[in-house]
C-alpha positions in Angstrom: -12.4 43.2 -15.8 -14.0 41.2 -13.1 -11.5 38.3 -12.9 -8.6 40.7 -12.8 -10.3 42.6 -9.9 -10.9 39.3 -8.0 -7.2 38.3 -8.6 -6.1 41.6 -7.2 -8.4 41.2 -4.2 -6.9 37.7 -3.7 -3.4 39.1 -3.6 -4.4 41.9 -1.3 -5.9 39.4 1.1 -2.7 37.3 1.0 -0.6 40.5 1.5 -2.7 41.6 4.5 -3.2 38.3 6.2 -0.4 35.9 5.2 2.8 37.6 4.0 5.2 38.4 6.9 8.6 39.8 6.9 11.3 37.8 8.6 14.9 38.6 9.5 18.0 36.5 8.8 21.4 37.4 10.3 23.0 36.4 7.0 20.5 37.8 4.4 18.6 40.5 6.4 14.9 40.9 5.8 12.9 38.6 3.6 9.3 37.6 2.9 8.0 34.4 4.5 7.5 32.7 1.2 11.2 33.0 0.4 14.0 30.8 1.6 16.0 33.0 4.0 19.2 31.1 3.1 18.8 31.5 -0.7 19.7 34.9 -2.2 17.8 34.2 -5.5 14.7 33.1 -3.6 14.7 36.3 -1.6 15.3 38.5 -4.6 12.5 36.9 -6.6 10.1 37.1 -3.7 10.7 40.8 -3.0 10.2 41.5 -6.7 6.8 39.8 -6.7 5.8 41.8 -3.6 6.8 45.0 -5.3 4.9 44.2 -8.5 1.7 43.3 -6.5 2.2 46.5 -4.4 1.8 44.6 -1.2 2.7 46.1 2.2 5.2 44.7 4.6 4.0 43.1 7.9 6.4 42.0 10.6 3.9 40.5 13.1 4.3 36.9 14.0 2.4 34.1 12.3 3.0 30.4 12.6 3.7 28.2 9.6 0.5 26.3 10.3 -1.4 29.5 10.4 0.1 30.6 7.1 -1.0 27.4 5.5 -4.6 27.6 6.7 -5.0 31.2 5.6 -3.5 30.4 2.2 -6.1 27.6 1.8 -9.0 29.9 2.8 -7.9 32.7 0.6 -7.5 30.4 -2.4 -10.8 28.7 -1.8 -12.6 32.0 -1.7 -11.0 33.2 -4.9 -11.9 30.0 -6.7 -15.5 30.2 -5.5 -15.9 33.8 -6.6 -14.4 33.2 -10.1 -16.1 29.9 -10.6 -19.5 31.4 -9.9 -18.8 33.9 -12.7 -18.4 30.9 -15.0 -21.8 29.4 -14.1 -23.0 29.8 -17.7 -20.1 27.6 -18.8 -20.4 25.1 -15.9 -23.9 25.2 -14.4 -24.9 23.4 -11.2 -24.9 23.7 -7.4 -21.4 23.6 -6.1 -19.6 23.1 -2.8 -16.3 24.8 -1.9 -14.7 23.7 1.4 -11.4 23.3 3.1 -10.3 20.4 5.3 -13.0 17.8 4.2 -12.3 14.1 4.1 -12.8 12.4 0.7 -15.2 9.9 2.3 -17.7 12.7 2.3 -18.0 12.4 -1.5 -19.7 10.0 -3.9 -16.6 8.4 -5.4 -15.0 7.8 -2.0 -17.8 7.2 0.5 -17.0 3.5 0.5 -13.6 4.3 2.2 -15.4 5.2 5.4 -16.3 1.5 5.7 -12.8 0.4 4.8 -11.3 2.6 7.5 -13.8 1.3 10.1 -12.9 -2.3 9.3 -9.1 -1.6 9.5 -9.5 0.3 12.8 -11.0 -2.8 14.3 -8.5 -5.2 12.8 -4.9 -4.2 13.5 -3.4 -7.2 11.7 -5.3 -6.4 8.5 -4.4 -2.7 8.8 -0.7 -3.7 9.0 -1.0 -5.6 5.7 -3.1 -3.1 3.8 -2.1 0.1 5.3 -4.4 2.7 6.8 -3.9 5.9 4.8 -7.1 5.5 2.7 -8.9 8.6 3.7 -7.1 11.8 2.9 -8.2 15.3 3.6 -7.5 17.7 0.7 -6.7 21.3 1.5 -9.6 22.5 -0.8 -12.4 20.5 -2.4 -14.8 21.6 -5.1 -17.9 19.3 -5.4 -21.2 19.3 -7.3 -24.4 18.4 -5.6 -26.7 15.8 -7.4 -29.7 17.2 -9.2 -33.4 16.4 -8.7 -35.7 15.0 -11.4 -37.4 18.4 -11.5 -34.1 20.0 -12.4 -33.3 17.3 -15.0 -36.8 17.8 -16.6 -36.7 21.6 -16.5 -36.7 22.0 -20.3 -38.2 18.7 -21.4 -39.2 15.3 -20.0 -36.0 13.3 -19.8 -36.4 10.9 -16.9 -39.4 9.2 -15.4 -39.8 6.9 -12.4 -42.1 4.6 -14.4 -39.1 3.1 -16.4 -36.1 1.4 -15.1 -33.4 3.4 -16.8 -31.0 6.1 -15.6 -31.1 4.4 -12.2 -27.4 4.2 -11.4 -25.8 7.6 -12.1 -24.9 9.5 -9.0 -25.8 12.8 -10.7 -29.5 11.9 -10.3 -30.4 12.7 -6.7 -33.2 10.1 -6.5 -30.8 7.2 -7.3 -29.3 7.3 -3.8 -31.0 6.9 -0.4 -28.3 9.2 0.9 -26.9 11.3 -1.9 -23.3 12.5 -1.6 -21.8 15.4 -3.4 -19.7 14.4 -6.4 -16.0 15.4 -5.9 -15.0 17.6 -8.8 -11.6 18.9 -7.7 -9.0 18.2 -5.0 -6.6 21.1 -4.5 -3.4 20.9 -2.5 -2.1 24.3 -1.3 1.7 24.6 -0.7 2.7 28.1 0.5 6.3 27.1 -0.1 8.0 23.9 -1.4 10.9 22.7 0.8 12.7 19.4 0.8 10.2 16.5 0.6 7.0 18.4 1.3 5.8 18.0 -2.3 5.8 14.2 -2.0 2.8 14.4 0.4 0.8 16.0 -2.5 1.8 13.2 -4.9 0.9 10.6 -2.3 -2.6 12.1 -1.8 -3.0 12.3 -5.6 -2.2 8.6 -6.0 -4.7 7.8 -3.2 -7.4 9.7 -5.1 -6.5 7.9 -8.4 -6.4 4.3 -7.0 -9.3 4.3 -4.5 -12.1 6.0 -6.4 -15.3 4.4 -7.6 -16.3 6.7 -10.5 -14.6 9.4 -12.4 -11.4 11.0 -11.2 -11.7 14.6 -9.9 -9.3 17.3 -11.0 -6.1 16.9 -8.9 -4.0 20.0 -8.8 -1.7 22.0 -6.5 -1.4 25.7 -5.8 1.8 27.3 -4.5 3.5 30.7 -3.8 7.0 29.2 -4.0 9.4 31.7 -5.7 12.1 29.3 -7.0 11.1 27.5 -10.3 13.6 24.6 -9.6 11.6 23.8 -6.4 8.2 24.2 -8.1 9.6 21.6 -10.7 9.8 18.9 -8.0 6.0 19.0 -7.9 5.2 20.2 -11.5 7.3 18.0 -13.7 6.1 14.6 -14.7 2.6 13.4 -15.5 0.1 10.9 -14.2 -0.6 12.1 -10.7 -1.2 15.9 -10.8 -3.1 17.6 -13.6 -1.1 20.8 -13.2 0.5 23.1 -10.7 -0.8 26.7 -10.4 1.2 29.7 -9.0 -0.5 32.4 -7.1 1.2 35.0 -9.3 2.8 33.5 -12.4 3.2 36.6 -14.6 4.8 38.4 -11.7 7.0 35.4 -11.0 8.1 35.3 -14.6 9.1 38.9 -14.6 10.9 38.5 -11.3 12.9 35.5 -12.5 13.8 37.3 -15.7 15.0 40.3 -13.8 17.0 38.1 -11.4 19.2 37.0 -14.3 19.4 33.4 -13.1 19.7 31.3 -16.2 18.9 27.9 -14.5 15.7 29.3 -12.9 14.5 31.0 -16.1 15.1 27.8 -18.2 13.2 25.7 -15.7 10.3 28.2 -15.5 10.0 28.2 -19.3 10.2 24.4 -19.4 7.2 24.1 -17.0 5.1 26.8 -18.7 5.8 25.6 -22.3 5.3 22.0 -21.1 1.8 22.8 -19.8 2.8 21.9 -16.2 2.6 25.4 -14.6 -0.2 28.0 -14.9 -1.4 31.1 -13.1 -4.1 30.9 -10.4 -6.4 32.8 -12.7 -6.3 29.8 -15.1 -7.5 27.3 -12.5 -11.2 28.2 -12.4 -11.4 28.0 -16.2 -9.6 24.6 -16.1 -12.2 23.4 -13.5 -15.0 24.4 -15.9 -13.9 21.8 -18.4 
């Protein structure tokens, strides 16, 4: 099965490029997506590695380096799978990391706002300055030409003054911008208040758009369900949280015999707040 193969390739890339083995005086060796001070976190992380048949790597890699590699691996996986779904969601698509939201149709006006605030410090102090966020991964659709629209039958014509405002029609803009389809936050682990940055970015996307709201989701490798819950529980800001290996996480938590972690994991899955990374491309096809 193609998607299963791509998922395995995704995990192999993560294992080869991202997962590192660290050493704690108290707990011994542990994977770098586990909390070295938490026995359950270490136990669950090791179980996931064993299930995925990933090799250990003890070379040094900075936290920032881990984050960037996780974003790139996830972006590549989404692009590969989403292309397989082109019959369900046709169009020309853009997949990128580290791109400001002002590069897209719904948020291009924020570039002017940021420019004004940069020149007026007093106004910036009143309104704030965090208007332009840079999602870890973006998925966007390019506008279409009239030739593409009329490919099967004559639908639009320049001789009439209708269908002139939609951004999907390329000719409606002097400078067409891609339409932001999804904003994806990647969190290799979830510690303390890190998850709140994701919520802040999500609220920015909700409040400052002109047009439809893109999918707003998060992807994580965090092994402890109670920590995933700080991001996953609740509705209104994030569509859903996706785990890089949810079936493996479920088995690892079950075998760890930690009732609180298992109950929380079931709550998130049954409550439609946590899904596997393989579900994400299909959810983006909606």
